[in-house]
C-alpha positions in Angstrom: 1.3 -28.3 10.6 -2.3 -29.3 10.4 -5.0 -26.9 9.2 -6.1 -26.3 12.8 -2.6 -25.0 13.6 -2.4 -23.0 10.4 -5.7 -21.4 11.4 -4.5 -20.7 14.9 -1.1 -19.2 13.9 -2.5 -17.0 11.2 -5.6 -15.9 13.1 -7.8 -17.1 10.2 -10.9 -19.2 10.9 -10.7 -22.7 9.3 -13.7 -22.1 7.0 -11.9 -19.0 5.6 -8.7 -21.1 5.1 -10.8 -23.7 3.2 -12.4 -20.9 1.1 -9.0 -19.5 0.1 -8.0 -23.1 -0.9 -11.0 -23.5 -3.1 -10.4 -20.1 -4.7 -6.8 -20.9 -5.4 -5.4 -18.2 -3.2 -3.6 -20.7 -1.1 -1.7 -23.7 -2.5 -2.8 -27.2 -1.5 -1.1 -28.9 1.4 0.9 -32.1 1.2 -1.6 -35.0 1.4 -1.0 -37.2 4.4 -4.2 -39.2 4.3 -7.8 -39.1 3.2 -9.2 -35.5 3.9 -5.9 -34.7 5.7 -3.0 -32.5 4.6 0.1 -31.0 6.1 1.0 -27.3 5.6 4.3 -25.5 5.9 5.7 -22.0 6.7 5.1 -21.0 3.0 1.4 -21.6 3.5 1.5 -19.4 6.6 3.3 -16.6 4.7 0.8 -16.8 1.8 -2.1 -16.8 4.1 -0.8 -13.6 5.8 -0.4 -12.0 2.4 -3.9 -12.9 1.4 -5.3 -11.5 4.6 -3.3 -8.3 4.2 -4.6 -7.8 0.7 -8.2 -8.5 1.6 -8.6 -7.2 5.2 -6.1 -4.3 5.2 -6.0 -3.5 1.5 -9.7 -4.0 0.9 -9.1 -5.8 -2.4 -11.6 -8.2 -3.9 -11.0 -11.9 -4.2 -10.6 -11.5 -8.0 -8.0 -8.7 -7.6 -6.1 -10.8 -5.0 -6.2 -13.8 -7.3 -4.5 -11.7 -10.1 -1.8 -10.6 -7.7 -1.2 -14.1 -6.5 -1.0 -15.4 -10.1 1.7 -12.8 -10.8 3.6 -13.7 -7.6 3.7 -17.3 -8.6 4.5 -16.7 -12.3 8.2 -16.9 -13.3 9.7 -13.6 -14.5 8.4 -10.6 -12.6 10.9 -9.0 -10.3 10.0 -8.0 -6.7 10.0 -4.4 -7.8 7.5 -5.1 -10.6 5.2 -7.1 -8.2 5.4 -4.3 -5.6 4.5 -1.7 -8.2 1.5 -3.7 -9.4 0.3 -4.4 -5.9 0.6 -0.8 -4.7 -1.2 0.4 -7.9 -4.1 -2.0 -7.1 -4.2 -0.5 -3.6 -4.7 3.0 -5.0 -8.5 3.5 -5.5 -9.6 5.9 -8.1 -9.9 9.2 -6.3 -13.4 10.4 -6.0 -14.2 14.1 -6.3 -10.9 14.9 -8.0 -11.9 14.2 -11.6 -11.6 17.8 -12.8 -8.0 17.7 -13.8 -7.0 19.8 -16.8 -4.0 19.5 -19.1 -2.2 22.2 -17.0 -2.7 20.1 -13.8 -1.2 17.0 -15.4 1.7 19.2 -16.8 2.4 20.3 -13.2 2.6 16.7 -12.0 4.8 15.7 -14.9 7.1 18.7 -14.2 7.3 17.6 -10.5 8.2 14.1 -11.5 10.9 15.4 -13.9 12.2 17.9 -11.4 12.6 15.2 -8.7 13.7 12.5 -11.2 11.1 10.1 -10.0 11.1 6.8 -11.8 7.4 6.4 -12.3 5.1 5.9 -15.2 2.6 8.6 -16.4 0.0 5.7 -16.7 0.2 5.0 -12.9 -3.1 5.6 -11.3 -1.5 7.7 -8.6 -0.1 10.1 -11.2 -3.7 10.7 -12.5 -5.0 11.0 -9.0 -2.3 13.5 -8.1 -3.3 15.7 -11.1 -6.9 15.6 -9.8 -5.8 16.7 -6.3 -3.8 19.6 -7.8 -7.0 20.6 -9.7 -9.0 20.4 -6.5 -6.6 22.8 -4.8 -6.9 25.2 -7.8 -10.7 25.0 -7.9 -10.9 25.7 -4.1 -9.0 28.9 -4.7 -5.8 27.7 -3.1 -3.5 26.6 -5.9 -0.4 24.8 -4.8 2.8 26.8 -5.3 5.9 25.0 -6.5 7.4 25.4 -3.1 4.4 23.7 -1.4 4.3 21.0 -4.0 8.0 20.3 -3.6 7.7 20.3 0.2 5.0 17.8 0.3 6.9 15.6 -2.3 10.0 15.7 -0.1 7.9 14.5 2.9 6.5 11.7 0.7 10.0 10.7 -0.3 11.1 10.5 3.3 8.1 8.3 4.2 8.9 6.0 1.2 12.5 5.6 2.3 11.3 4.5 5.8 8.9 2.0 4.2 11.5 0.5 1.9 14.3 0.5 4.5 12.1 -1.8 6.6 11.2 -4.0 3.7 14.8 -4.2 2.5 15.7 -6.8 5.1 12.9 -9.2 4.1 13.7 -11.9 1.6 10.5 -13.7 0.9 8.3 -12.1 -1.8 5.0 -12.8 0.1 6.4 -11.2 3.2 7.6 -8.2 1.3 4.2 -7.6 -0.3 2.4 -8.2 2.9 4.5 -5.6 4.7 4.1 -3.2 1.8 0.3 -3.5 2.0 0.2 -3.0 5.7 2.6 -0.1 5.7 1.0 1.6 2.8 -2.7 1.4 4.0 -2.0 2.0 7.7 0.8 4.3 6.9 -1.5 6.7 5.1 -3.6 7.0 8.3 -0.4 7.2 10.4 0.9 10.1 8.4 -2.4 12.0 8.5 -2.6 11.7 12.3 1.1 12.7 12.7 0.6 15.6 10.5 -2.3 16.9 12.7 0.0 16.6 15.7 2.9 18.3 13.9 0.6 21.1 12.8 -0.5 21.7 16.4 3.1 21.7 17.6 4.3 24.0 14.8 1.4 26.4 15.5 2.3 26.5 19.2 5.9 27.2 18.5 5.2 30.0 16.1 2.7 31.6 18.5 4.8 31.1 21.6 2.0 29.1 23.2 2.9 26.9 26.2 1.2 23.6 26.9 1.4 21.6 30.2 -0.4 18.5 29.0 2.8 16.5 28.3 
């Protein structure tokens, strides 16, 4: 396909496609003449990945370039690439920097209790300790039952995410799907939780609603 078709199918303006080419985020097309090139489905998949990382994930061009370099390098498994990408998508939590050793110990105990295969150096682990500290500082420390309940809900959400991605074979498409499902999924879960809270409250109070 020509660049115009690549632009149309991906929903990416031609100047942006050219910019990604200059930045090395998109491989060069097959030369067919002076100032002309042909692009394939692999370019479309890569373009969708780049757009997902920048537009949905909010990553900088430099961060995207690093991820792309790891995708193209021989050796890393899809699991390793997925872990790196999702770690980059996790911004350092703001306002949750007051974690103490006891908070990190609770997180480590949860990870061990659930036999989660994660690294203590993962940004999300540090952020989780910060959130635990924030609960404690607010005067509402998480009980083990609460902590385990939220973790169980997170496990179920992760299974849904990975079940969908399991049927995808191309690495670019897997990472693109992971980015979209992680970023938008966070918002989706938050909204669904509000609805579920309203429903649960109504059930416990015996309230009746005629809206639906």
